[in-house]
DRENDO-1510 file (C-alpha; in Angstrom, 1 decimal, always signed):
<recs>
REC; n; res; u; v; w
REC; 1; UNK; +57.2; -7.4; +1.4 .
REC; 2; UNK; +54.8; -6.8; -1.5 .
REC; 3; UNK; +51.9; -4.2; -0.7 .
REC; 4; UNK; +48.8; -5.8; -1.0 .
REC; 5; UNK; +46.6; -4.7; -3.8 .
REC; 6; UNK; +43.9; -2.6; -2.9 .
REC; 7; UNK; +40.8; -3.2; -3.9 .
REC; 8; UNK; +38.7; -1.8; -6.3 .
REC; 9; UNK; +35.6; +0.5; -5.6 .
REC; 10; UNK; +32.6; +1.3; -7.8 .
REC; 11; UNK; +29.6; +3.8; -6.9 .
REC; 12; UNK; +26.2; +2.4; -7.3 .
REC; 13; UNK; +23.2; +4.5; -7.5 .
REC; 14; UNK; +20.5; +3.2; -4.8 .
REC; 15; UNK; +17.4; +3.9; -7.5 .
REC; 16; UNK; +18.2; +2.6; -10.4 .
REC; 17; UNK; +21.3; +0.1; -9.6 .
REC; 18; UNK; +23.7; +2.2; -12.6 .
REC; 19; UNK; +27.2; +2.1; -11.5 .
REC; 20; UNK; +30.2; +4.6; -12.2 .
REC; 21; UNK; +34.1; +4.4; -11.4 .
REC; 22; UNK; +34.0; +7.5; -9.2 .
REC; 23; UNK; +31.7; +9.6; -6.9 .
REC; 24; UNK; +29.4; +12.1; -8.3 .
REC; 25; UNK; +26.7; +14.2; -7.3 .
REC; 26; UNK; +24.1; +13.1; -9.7 .
REC; 27; UNK; +23.4; +9.6; -11.1 .
REC; 28; UNK; +24.4; +9.7; -15.1 .
REC; 29; UNK; +21.6; +6.5; -15.5 .
REC; 30; UNK; +18.9; +8.1; -14.0 .
REC; 31; UNK; +20.0; +11.7; -12.9 .
REC; 32; UNK; +18.6; +11.2; -9.3 .
REC; 33; UNK; +21.2; +13.1; -6.9 .
REC; 34; UNK; +23.2; +12.1; -4.0 .
REC; 35; UNK; +22.2; +8.5; -4.8 .
REC; 36; UNK; +25.8; +6.8; -5.3 .
REC; 37; UNK; +26.6; +4.5; -2.6 .
REC; 38; UNK; +30.8; +3.1; -2.3 .
REC; 39; UNK; +30.8; -0.7; -2.6 .
REC; 40; UNK; +33.7; -3.0; -3.5 .
REC; 41; UNK; +33.6; -4.4; -7.0 .
REC; 42; UNK; +33.0; -8.1; -7.3 .
REC; 43; UNK; +34.5; -10.5; -9.4 .
REC; 44; UNK; +31.7; -12.3; -11.8 .
REC; 45; UNK; +30.9; -15.7; -11.2 .
REC; 46; UNK; +29.1; -18.2; -13.5 .
REC; 47; UNK; +26.3; -18.8; -11.3 .
REC; 48; UNK; +24.9; -15.0; -11.0 .
REC; 49; UNK; +24.1; -14.6; -14.1 .
REC; 50; UNK; +21.5; -17.3; -14.6 .
REC; 51; UNK; +18.2; -16.1; -16.0 .
REC; 52; UNK; +15.3; -15.5; -13.5 .
REC; 53; UNK; +13.0; -17.2; -15.5 .
REC; 54; UNK; +12.9; -20.4; -18.0 .
REC; 55; UNK; +14.0; -19.6; -21.4 .
REC; 56; UNK; +11.1; -20.8; -24.1 .
REC; 57; UNK; +11.7; -20.6; -28.3 .
REC; 58; UNK; +10.2; -17.7; -30.3 .
REC; 59; UNK; +6.7; -18.2; -30.4 .
REC; 60; UNK; +3.6; -16.2; -32.3 .
REC; 61; UNK; +1.6; -14.3; -29.3 .
REC; 62; UNK; -1.4; -15.8; -30.9 .
REC; 63; UNK; -0.1; -19.5; -30.6 .
REC; 64; UNK; +0.2; -19.5; -26.8 .
REC; 65; UNK; -2.6; -20.5; -25.1 .
REC; 66; UNK; -3.5; -18.2; -22.1 .
REC; 67; UNK; -5.0; -19.5; -18.7 .
REC; 68; UNK; -5.9; -18.5; -15.6 .
REC; 69; UNK; -2.9; -18.1; -12.8 .
REC; 70; UNK; -3.4; -21.1; -10.1 .
REC; 71; UNK; -3.5; -19.5; -6.9 .
REC; 72; UNK; -4.0; -21.0; -3.2 .
REC; 73; UNK; -5.3; -19.3; -0.3 .
REC; 74; UNK; -3.2; -17.7; +2.7 .
REC; 75; UNK; -5.8; -18.3; +4.9 .
REC; 76; UNK; -6.2; -14.8; +6.0 .
REC; 77; UNK; -9.1; -13.0; +3.9 .
REC; 78; UNK; -7.7; -9.5; +3.7 .
REC; 79; UNK; -3.7; -10.6; +2.6 .
REC; 80; UNK; -5.6; -12.7; -0.2 .
REC; 81; UNK; -7.3; -9.8; -1.2 .
REC; 82; UNK; -4.5; -7.5; -1.6 .
REC; 83; UNK; -2.7; -10.4; -3.2 .
REC; 84; UNK; -5.8; -10.6; -6.0 .
REC; 85; UNK; -7.0; -13.5; -4.7 .
REC; 86; UNK; -4.3; -15.6; -3.2 .
REC; 87; UNK; -0.5; -16.6; -3.6 .
REC; 88; UNK; +1.1; -17.4; -6.9 .
REC; 89; UNK; +3.4; -20.7; -7.2 .
REC; 90; UNK; +6.8; -19.4; -8.2 .
REC; 91; UNK; +5.6; -15.8; -7.4 .
REC; 92; UNK; +8.0; -13.2; -5.4 .
REC; 93; UNK; +6.2; -10.7; -2.9 .
REC; 94; UNK; +8.4; -7.9; -1.6 .
REC; 95; UNK; +6.1; -6.2; +1.9 .
REC; 96; UNK; +7.4; -3.2; +3.5 .
REC; 97; UNK; +6.5; -0.8; +6.1 .
REC; 98; UNK; +7.9; +0.6; +9.4 .
REC; 99; UNK; +9.5; -1.0; +12.3 .
REC; 100; UNK; +6.8; -2.8; +14.3 .
REC; 101; UNK; +3.6; -2.2; +12.2 .
REC; 102; UNK; +3.2; -5.8; +12.1 .
REC; 103; UNK; +5.0; -7.7; +9.1 .
REC; 104; UNK; +6.5; -10.7; +10.7 .
REC; 105; UNK; +3.2; -11.0; +12.8 .
REC; 106; UNK; +0.9; -11.2; +9.6 .
REC; 107; UNK; +3.1; -13.4; +8.1 .
REC; 108; UNK; +3.8; -16.2; +10.9 .
REC; 109; UNK; -0.1; -16.4; +10.8 .
REC; 110; UNK; -0.5; -16.6; +7.3 .
REC; 111; UNK; +2.2; -19.4; +7.2 .
REC; 112; UNK; +0.5; -21.3; +10.3 .
REC; 113; UNK; -2.6; -21.4; +7.9 .
REC; 114; UNK; -0.9; -22.3; +4.6 .
REC; 115; UNK; +1.2; -25.0; +7.2 .
REC; 116; UNK; -2.2; -27.1; +7.2 .
REC; 117; UNK; -2.0; -28.1; +3.6 .
REC; 118; UNK; +0.9; -27.3; +2.3 .
REC; 119; UNK; +4.9; -27.3; +3.3 .
REC; 120; UNK; +6.0; -24.2; +4.6 .
REC; 121; UNK; +9.5; -22.3; +5.4 .
REC; 122; UNK; +9.8; -19.2; +7.6 .
REC; 123; UNK; +13.4; -17.9; +7.0 .
REC; 124; UNK; +14.3; -15.1; +9.9 .
REC; 125; UNK; +17.6; -13.3; +9.9 .
REC; 126; UNK; +16.6; -10.8; +12.7 .
REC; 127; UNK; +15.0; -13.1; +15.4 .
REC; 128; UNK; +16.4; -16.6; +16.9 .
REC; 129; UNK; +13.8; -19.5; +16.7 .
REC; 130; UNK; +13.1; -18.6; +20.4 .
REC; 131; UNK; +11.8; -15.5; +20.0 .
REC; 132; UNK; +9.6; -16.9; +17.2 .
REC; 133; UNK; +8.1; -19.6; +19.1 .
REC; 134; UNK; +7.5; -17.1; +21.8 .
REC; 135; UNK; +5.4; -15.1; +19.4 .
REC; 136; UNK; +3.6; -17.7; +18.1 .
REC; 137; UNK; +2.5; -18.8; +21.6 .
REC; 138; UNK; +1.8; -15.2; +22.6 .
REC; 139; UNK; -0.6; -15.3; +19.4 .
REC; 140; UNK; -1.9; -18.7; +20.3 .
REC; 141; UNK; -0.7; -20.0; +16.6 .
REC; 142; UNK; +0.7; -23.4; +17.8 .
REC; 143; UNK; -2.4; -24.9; +19.5 .
REC; 144; UNK; -5.1; -23.6; +16.8 .
REC; 145; UNK; -3.5; -24.0; +13.7 .
REC; 146; UNK; -0.7; -26.2; +12.2 .
REC; 147; UNK; +2.3; -23.5; +13.4 .
REC; 148; UNK; +3.8; -26.5; +15.4 .
REC; 149; UNK; +4.6; -28.1; +11.6 .
REC; 150; UNK; +6.0; -24.7; +10.2 .
REC; 151; UNK; +9.7; -25.0; +9.3 .
REC; 152; UNK; +11.6; -22.6; +10.8 .
REC; 153; UNK; +15.4; -22.0; +10.0 .
REC; 154; UNK; +17.6; -18.8; +11.5 .
REC; 155; UNK; +20.2; -18.2; +8.9 .
REC; 156; UNK; +21.1; -14.9; +7.0 .
REC; 157; UNK; +23.6; -16.8; +4.6 .
REC; 158; UNK; +22.2; -17.0; +1.0 .
REC; 159; UNK; +23.9; -20.2; -0.3 .
REC; 160; UNK; +22.5; -22.2; +3.2 .
REC; 161; UNK; +19.0; -20.6; +2.6 .
REC; 162; UNK; +19.2; -21.9; -1.5 .
REC; 163; UNK; +20.1; -25.6; +0.1 .
REC; 164; UNK; +17.4; -25.5; +2.7 .
REC; 165; UNK; +14.8; -24.7; -0.2 .
REC; 166; UNK; +16.3; -27.5; -2.3 .
REC; 167; UNK; +16.0; -30.2; +0.3 .
REC; 168; UNK; +12.5; -29.3; +1.7 .
REC; 169; UNK; +10.8; -28.0; -1.3 .
REC; 170; UNK; +8.4; -25.4; +0.7 .
REC; 171; UNK; +5.6; -24.2; -1.4 .
REC; 172; UNK; +5.6; -20.8; +0.5 .
REC; 173; UNK; +9.1; -19.5; +2.0 .
REC; 174; UNK; +9.1; -16.1; +4.2 .
REC; 175; UNK; +12.7; -14.3; +4.1 .
REC; 176; UNK; +12.7; -12.2; +6.9 .
REC; 177; UNK; +14.3; -9.6; +6.0 .
REC; 178; UNK; +16.0; -9.3; +2.3 .
REC; 179; UNK; +18.2; -6.6; +4.0 .
REC; 180; UNK; +19.6; -9.1; +6.4 .
REC; 181; UNK; +20.7; -11.5; +3.9 .
REC; 182; UNK; +24.0; -11.9; +2.3 .
REC; 183; UNK; +25.9; -13.8; -0.3 .
REC; 184; UNK; +29.6; -15.4; +0.0 .
REC; 185; UNK; +30.1; -14.3; -3.9 .
REC; 186; UNK; +30.1; -10.9; -2.5 .
REC; 187; UNK; +32.4; -9.1; +0.0 .
REC; 188; UNK; +30.4; -6.3; +0.7 .
REC; 189; UNK; +28.3; -6.2; +3.9 .
REC; 190; UNK; +24.4; -7.2; +4.5 .
REC; 191; UNK; +21.9; -4.4; +3.8 .
REC; 192; UNK; +24.3; -2.9; +0.8 .
REC; 193; UNK; +23.0; -2.1; -2.5 .
REC; 194; UNK; +25.3; -4.9; -4.0 .
REC; 195; UNK; +23.8; -7.3; -1.7 .
REC; 196; UNK; +20.4; -6.6; -1.5 .
REC; 197; UNK; +20.0; -6.7; -5.4 .
REC; 198; UNK; +22.2; -9.9; -5.6 .
REC; 199; UNK; +20.2; -11.7; -2.8 .
REC; 200; UNK; +16.7; -10.6; -4.5 .
REC; 201; UNK; +17.7; -11.9; -7.8 .
REC; 202; UNK; +19.1; -15.4; -6.5 .
REC; 203; UNK; +15.5; -15.7; -4.3 .
REC; 204; UNK; +13.5; -14.8; -7.9 .
REC; 205; UNK; +15.4; -17.0; -9.7 .
REC; 206; UNK; +15.0; -19.7; -7.1 .
REC; 207; UNK; +11.3; -19.1; -6.8 .
REC; 208; UNK; +11.1; -19.4; -10.7 .
REC; 209; UNK; +12.7; -22.7; -11.3 .
REC; 210; UNK; +11.5; -24.6; -8.1 .
REC; 211; UNK; +7.8; -22.9; -8.3 .
REC; 212; UNK; +8.4; -21.9; -4.6 .
REC; 213; UNK; +6.8; -18.8; -3.7 .
REC; 214; UNK; +8.5; -16.2; -1.8 .
REC; 215; UNK; +7.4; -13.5; +0.5 .
REC; 216; UNK; +10.6; -11.3; +1.3 .
REC; 217; UNK; +10.1; -8.8; +4.4 .
REC; 218; UNK; +12.1; -5.3; +3.3 .
REC; 219; UNK; +12.9; -2.7; +5.2 .
REC; 220; UNK; +12.0; +1.1; +4.5 .
REC; 221; UNK; +13.9; +4.6; +4.8 .
REC; 222; UNK; +12.7; +7.3; +7.3 .
REC; 223; UNK; +10.7; +8.7; +4.1 .
REC; 224; UNK; +8.8; +5.5; +3.9 .
REC; 225; UNK; +10.1; +4.2; +0.8 .
REC; 226; UNK; +11.6; +0.5; +0.5 .
REC; 227; UNK; +15.5; +0.6; +1.3 .
REC; 228; UNK; +18.0; -0.5; -1.2 .
REC; 229; UNK; +18.0; -0.3; -4.8 .
REC; 230; UNK; +15.1; +0.5; -6.8 .
REC; 231; UNK; +15.5; -2.7; -9.1 .
REC; 232; UNK; +14.3; -4.5; -5.8 .
REC; 233; UNK; +10.6; -3.1; -6.6 .
REC; 234; UNK; +11.3; -4.1; -10.0 .
REC; 235; UNK; +12.6; -7.6; -10.1 .
REC; 236; UNK; +9.7; -9.3; -7.5 .
REC; 237; UNK; +6.1; -9.6; -9.0 .
REC; 238; UNK; +4.0; -7.9; -5.8 .
REC; 239; UNK; +4.7; -4.9; -3.9 .
REC; 240; UNK; +3.2; -4.6; -0.7 .
REC; 241; UNK; +3.2; -1.5; +1.8 .
REC; 242; UNK; +2.1; -1.7; +5.6 .
REC; 243; UNK; +0.7; +1.7; +6.6 .
REC; 244; UNK; -0.9; +3.0; +9.7 .
REC; 245; UNK; +0.1; +4.6; +12.9 .
REC; 246; UNK; +2.2; +2.6; +15.5 .
REC; 247; UNK; -0.1; +4.1; +18.2 .
REC; 248; UNK; -3.6; +2.9; +16.4 .
REC; 249; UNK; -4.9; -0.6; +16.7 .
REC; 250; UNK; -5.7; -0.4; +12.7 .
REC; 251; UNK; -3.3; -1.1; +9.8 .
REC; 252; UNK; -3.7; -1.3; +6.0 .
REC; 253; UNK; -2.2; -3.2; +3.5 .
REC; 254; UNK; -1.8; -1.4; +0.0 .
REC; 255; UNK; -1.0; -3.3; -3.3 .
REC; 256; UNK; +1.5; -1.0; -5.5 .
REC; 257; UNK; +2.6; -3.4; -8.0 .
REC; 258; UNK; +0.8; -6.5; -9.1 .
REC; 259; UNK; +1.7; -8.9; -12.3 .
REC; 260; UNK; -1.2; -11.5; -11.4 .
REC; 261; UNK; -3.6; -9.1; -10.0 .
REC; 262; UNK; -5.1; -5.4; -9.6 .
REC; 263; UNK; -3.3; -2.9; -8.1 .
REC; 264; UNK; -4.4; -0.5; -5.8 .
REC; 265; UNK; -6.1; -3.2; -3.4 .
REC; 266; UNK; -6.8; -2.2; -0.1 .
REC; 267; UNK; -6.9; -4.8; +3.1 .
REC; 268; UNK; -7.7; -3.5; +6.4 .
REC; 269; UNK; -6.6; -4.9; +9.5 .
REC; 270; UNK; -6.8; -4.6; +13.3 .
REC; 271; UNK; -4.0; -5.4; +16.0 .
REC; 272; UNK; -5.2; -7.8; +18.4 .
REC; 273; UNK; -4.5; -9.7; +21.2 .
REC; 274; UNK; -4.0; -12.5; +19.1 .
REC; 275; UNK; -2.5; -10.9; +16.3 .
REC; 276; UNK; -3.9; -9.0; +13.1 .
REC; 277; UNK; -7.2; -9.7; +12.5 .
REC; 278; UNK; -9.4; -8.7; +8.8 .
REC; 279; UNK; -11.9; -6.1; +9.4 .
REC; 280; UNK; -15.2; -7.0; +7.3 .
REC; 281; UNK; -16.5; -3.7; +7.4 .
REC; 282; UNK; -13.4; -1.1; +7.1 .
REC; 283; UNK; -16.1; +1.4; +6.2 .
REC; 284; UNK; -16.9; +1.7; +10.2 .
REC; 285; UNK; -13.5; +2.6; +11.0 .
REC; 286; UNK; -13.2; +5.5; +9.1 .
REC; 287; UNK; -16.5; +7.2; +10.3 .
REC; 288; UNK; -16.6; +8.7; +13.4 .
REC; 289; UNK; -19.8; +8.3; +15.9 .
REC; 290; UNK; -21.5; +11.6; +16.6 .
REC; 291; UNK; -24.4; +11.9; +18.3 .
REC; 292; UNK; -26.0; +14.1; +16.3 .
REC; 293; UNK; -24.5; +16.4; +13.2 .
REC; 294; UNK; -21.9; +18.8; +13.5 .
REC; 295; UNK; -20.3; +21.4; +11.4 .
REC; 296; UNK; -17.8; +20.7; +8.9 .
REC; 297; UNK; -18.4; +16.9; +8.7 .
REC; 298; UNK; -19.0; +14.9; +5.2 .
REC; 299; UNK; -18.7; +11.6; +4.4 .
REC; 300; UNK; -16.9; +10.9; +1.1 .
REC; 301; UNK; -17.6; +7.2; -0.9 .
REC; 302; UNK; -13.9; +6.5; -2.4 .
REC; 303; UNK; -12.6; +3.5; -4.1 .
REC; 304; UNK; -9.7; +1.8; -3.1 .
REC; 305; UNK; -9.2; -0.8; -6.0 .
REC; 306; UNK; -12.3; -2.9; -6.0 .
REC; 307; UNK; -13.8; -2.1; -2.4 .
REC; 308; UNK; -15.6; +1.3; -2.0 .
REC; 309; UNK; -14.9; +2.9; +1.5 .
REC; 310; UNK; -16.9; +5.5; +3.0 .
REC; 311; UNK; -14.5; +7.9; +5.0 .
REC; 312; UNK; -15.1; +11.1; +6.9 .
REC; 313; UNK; -14.0; +14.1; +5.8 .
REC; 314; UNK; -13.6; +17.0; +8.4 .
REC; 315; UNK; -12.7; +20.6; +7.9 .
REC; 316; UNK; -12.3; +23.3; +10.1 .
REC; 317; UNK; -12.5; +27.0; +8.9 .
REC; 318; UNK; -11.7; +30.0; +11.3 .
REC; 319; UNK; -10.6; +33.3; +11.3 .
REC; 320; UNK; -6.7; +33.9; +10.4 .
REC; 321; UNK; -4.8; +36.0; +13.1 .
REC; 322; UNK; -1.5; +36.0; +10.7 .
REC; 323; UNK; -1.0; +37.5; +7.2 .
REC; 324; UNK; -0.4; +34.2; +5.9 .
REC; 325; UNK; -3.7; +32.0; +6.3 .
REC; 326; UNK; -2.8; +28.6; +7.1 .
REC; 327; UNK; -3.7; +25.6; +4.8 .
REC; 328; UNK; -2.9; +22.0; +6.3 .
REC; 329; UNK; -4.6; +18.6; +5.0 .
REC; 330; UNK; -3.7; +15.7; +6.7 .
REC; 331; UNK; -4.9; +12.4; +4.4 .
REC; 332; UNK; -5.4; +14.7; +1.5 .
REC; 333; UNK; -2.9; +16.5; -1.2 .
REC; 334; UNK; -2.4; +19.8; +0.3 .
REC; 335; UNK; -1.6; +21.3; -3.4 .
REC; 336; UNK; -5.3; +20.3; -4.0 .
REC; 337; UNK; -6.7; +21.8; -1.2 .
REC; 338; UNK; -5.2; +25.4; -2.1 .
REC; 339; UNK; -6.7; +24.7; -5.7 .
REC; 340; UNK; -10.2; +23.8; -4.4 .
REC; 341; UNK; -10.2; +27.2; -2.5 .
REC; 342; UNK; -9.8; +29.0; -5.7 .
REC; 343; UNK; -12.2; +27.4; -7.4 .
REC; 344; UNK; -14.8; +27.7; -4.4 .
REC; 345; UNK; -14.1; +31.7; -4.5 .
REC; 346; UNK; -14.2; +32.2; -8.1 .
REC; 347; UNK; -17.7; +29.9; -9.1 .
REC; 348; UNK; -19.4; +29.6; -5.8 .
REC; 349; UNK; -18.9; +33.7; -4.3 .
REC; 350; UNK; -17.0; +31.8; -1.2 .
REC; 351; UNK; -14.1; +33.4; -0.1 .
REC; 352; UNK; -11.5; +31.8; +2.0 .
REC; 353; UNK; -8.5; +34.2; +1.8 .
REC; 354; UNK; -8.3; +35.7; +5.5 .
REC; 355; UNK; -9.6; +32.0; +7.3 .
REC; 356; UNK; -7.3; +29.5; +8.3 .
REC; 357; UNK; -8.6; +25.9; +7.0 .
REC; 358; UNK; -7.7; +22.5; +8.2 .
REC; 359; UNK; -8.5; +19.5; +6.7 .
REC; 360; UNK; -8.6; +16.0; +8.1 .
REC; 361; UNK; -10.0; +12.2; +6.8 .
REC; 362; UNK; -10.6; +10.2; +9.8 .
REC; 363; UNK; -9.4; +7.1; +10.6 .
REC; 364; UNK; -5.5; +8.0; +9.2 .
REC; 365; UNK; -6.8; +6.6; +5.9 .
REC; 366; UNK; -4.9; +8.5; +2.9 .
REC; 367; UNK; -6.9; +9.6; -0.1 .
REC; 368; UNK; -5.4; +10.2; -3.6 .
REC; 369; UNK; -8.5; +9.8; -5.8 .
REC; 370; UNK; -9.9; +13.4; -7.1 .
REC; 371; UNK; -13.3; +11.8; -6.3 .
REC; 372; UNK; -12.5; +13.7; -2.6 .
REC; 373; UNK; -13.1; +17.1; -4.2 .
REC; 374; UNK; -16.9; +17.7; -3.6 .
REC; 375; UNK; -16.6; +16.5; -0.5 .
REC; 376; UNK; -13.6; +18.5; +0.8 .
REC; 377; UNK; -15.9; +22.0; -0.3 .
REC; 378; UNK; -19.2; +21.1; +1.0 .
REC; 379; UNK; -17.3; +20.5; +4.5 .
REC; 380; UNK; -15.5; +23.7; +4.1 .
REC; 381; UNK; -18.7; +25.4; +3.2 .
REC; 382; UNK; -20.0; +23.5; +6.3 .
REC; 383; UNK; -17.7; +24.3; +8.8 .
REC; 384; UNK; -17.4; +28.5; +7.6 .
REC; 385; UNK; -21.7; +28.6; +7.9 .
REC; 386; UNK; -20.9; +26.5; +11.4 .
REC; 387; UNK; -24.2; +24.6; +10.1 .
REC; 388; UNK; -24.0; +21.0; +9.7 .
REC; 389; UNK; -25.0; +19.4; +6.2 .
REC; 390; UNK; -28.0; +17.1; +6.3 .
REC; 391; UNK; -28.2; +13.5; +8.0 .
REC; 392; UNK; -27.7; +10.5; +6.2 .
REC; 393; UNK; -26.0; +12.5; +3.3 .
REC; 394; UNK; -23.0; +11.2; +1.2 .
REC; 395; UNK; -20.9; +12.6; -1.8 .
REC; 396; UNK; -18.3; +12.1; -4.6 .
REC; 397; UNK; -17.1; +13.7; -7.5 .
REC; 398; UNK; -14.4; +15.5; -9.0 .
REC; 399; UNK; -14.1; +19.2; -9.0 .
REC; 400; UNK; -12.6; +20.9; -12.0 .
REC; 401; UNK; -11.3; +24.5; -12.4 .
REC; 402; UNK; -14.0; +25.6; -14.4 .
REC; 403; UNK; -16.3; +24.7; -11.6 .
REC; 404; UNK; -17.9; +21.7; -13.3 .
REC; 405; UNK; -18.4; +18.2; -11.0 .
REC; 406; UNK; -16.9; +15.5; -12.9 .
REC; 407; UNK; -17.9; +12.1; -12.9 .
REC; 408; UNK; -16.0; +9.3; -10.6 .
REC; 409; UNK; -15.3; +5.8; -12.0 .
REC; 410; UNK; -17.7; +3.2; -10.5 .
REC; 411; UNK; -20.1; +5.2; -9.3 .
REC; 412; UNK; -22.9; +2.4; -9.2 .
REC; 413; UNK; -21.0; +0.3; -6.5 .
REC; 414; UNK; -20.0; +3.4; -4.6 .
REC; 415; UNK; -24.1; +4.3; -4.4 .
REC; 416; UNK; -24.7; +0.5; -3.5 .
REC; 417; UNK; -22.3; +0.4; -0.4 .
REC; 418; UNK; -23.6; +3.8; +0.9 .
REC; 419; UNK; -27.5; +2.4; +0.8 .
REC; 420; UNK; -26.0; -0.5; +2.4 .
REC; 421; UNK; -24.6; +1.2; +5.2 .
REC; 422; UNK; -28.3; +3.0; +6.0 .
REC; 423; UNK; -27.1; +6.8; +4.0 .
REC; 424; UNK; -30.6; +8.2; +2.4 .
REC; 425; UNK; -29.2; +10.8; +0.2 .
REC; 426; UNK; -26.4; +10.9; -2.3 .
REC; 427; UNK; -25.1; +14.0; -3.8 .
REC; 428; UNK; -23.7; +13.1; -7.1 .
REC; 429; UNK; -22.1; +14.1; -10.4 .
REC; 430; UNK; -25.0; +13.7; -13.2 .
REC; 431; UNK; -22.8; +11.6; -14.9 .
REC; 432; UNK; -23.0; +8.8; -12.3 .
REC; 433; UNK; -26.8; +8.9; -11.8 .
REC; 434; UNK; -28.2; +5.6; -12.0 .
REC; 435; UNK; -30.4; +4.5; -14.3 .
REC; 436; UNK; -32.7; +2.4; -11.8 .
REC; 437; UNK; -33.6; +3.9; -8.4 .
REC; 438; UNK; -31.7; +2.5; -5.8 .
REC; 439; UNK; -33.8; +1.0; -2.7 .
REC; 440; UNK; -33.6; +3.8; +0.8 .
REC; 441; UNK; -31.3; +6.3; -1.5 .
REC; 442; UNK; -32.5; +9.8; -2.9 .
REC; 443; UNK; -29.9; +10.5; -5.4 .
REC; 444; UNK; -29.3; +14.2; -6.6 .
REC; 445; UNK; -27.3; +14.8; -9.6 .
REC; 446; UNK; -25.5; +18.1; -10.1 .
REC; 447; UNK; -23.2; +19.3; -12.8 .
REC; 448; UNK; -22.0; +22.8; -11.4 .
REC; 449; UNK; -20.2; +23.2; -7.3 .
REC; 450; UNK; -22.6; +26.2; -7.0 .
REC; 451; UNK; -25.7; +23.9; -8.1 .
REC; 452; UNK; -24.2; +21.5; -5.6 .
REC; 453; UNK; -23.9; +24.5; -3.0 .
REC; 454; UNK; -27.5; +26.0; -3.6 .
REC; 455; UNK; -29.3; +22.1; -3.2 .
REC; 456; UNK; -27.6; +21.3; -0.4 .
REC; 457; UNK; -29.1; +24.8; +1.3 .
REC; 458; UNK; -32.7; +23.9; +0.2 .
REC; 459; UNK; -31.8; +20.2; +2.2 .
REC; 460; UNK; -31.6; +22.1; +5.2 .
</recs>
């Protein structure tokens, strides 16, 4: 008897999607190491290579009419903020996050509100219909909203999902999750690089051709990045990440890519018995309620997209009992901390070479912008002297290696937010000084780190 032909295998890069006939330690296309995954070579079929977007004739850019993208609300204000104002017909959104963080809960709440005015479809590949109905009942959605009219499909085969969308023509469809979906055109298992790439491409094509807004849930790896090929994030229009500690009731949804709006927008939610609820004043989450001022605490006005947030930065400086003092930063960049300590020593004459320095951003928020530099240094200086900063003080500003304090973007919005929340003193870069006085806020503008420390001492 003739032996069956052995299936030909390929190695696909999980970062860029590049292919290689044999395994190598480094991907030849993108240079990433140890990212090649073995998969079975698939025979080409006609439907797999249809365009994701409708083709159009060549036209001059000046002849194309620019119009605002129509949107419709999800019914959840903080979710709309992150999306840039709402969902776009034909748009594809990818949302990722740790297990149990609240992705399915948020999407079920959103679809329940959307189903009031327009047809919506929830496709679940991880839970049965009974499990989703139980969650909706627990969240109180069936009695309060139109969740009872929400169309539900428990299916993982791409072709059946496509047929359902063609039949029911929903305006919004949720795929929970993309790693569980498989196509019959491929023989690899669900969740493989080939299946994730193929299913995402076909769902994107469906969205562009039918005008259905599709939201795909994505799993994340232990490093926190979205599982599957990196091309998955390139295909979709919007990429959202769910952040937060599962032991805390607060959740952050952050946009990292948005073709229809601004990136780095932030939505703040609180997990309650009735699901996720938007937080109207998120600054209150990141400010500790001290009965009196404490050393090592400084309030920073940071900017997340279009929203100014007040965050408390805490520092603890203690005598080191080992030859190499510890430098630990939670919520801020650790390498930046080492740089700022060197600037503090060189230009302000304050040495920490024999001190352990611990830094923390209250509330679990992650601060990436350099405008936190001035707040970090003032908190460290306050902890070293064991004297609290003046009550009602807020700061922001980037500190350069030469000791200068550089301006931060949208300084006027930061000051107005601080004044609205009752802060009375602002220590800011000179270039951010407002031209007109702000009611209830005393503004102190400085251009050097040593000058900032002297002005703080004068206020004590």
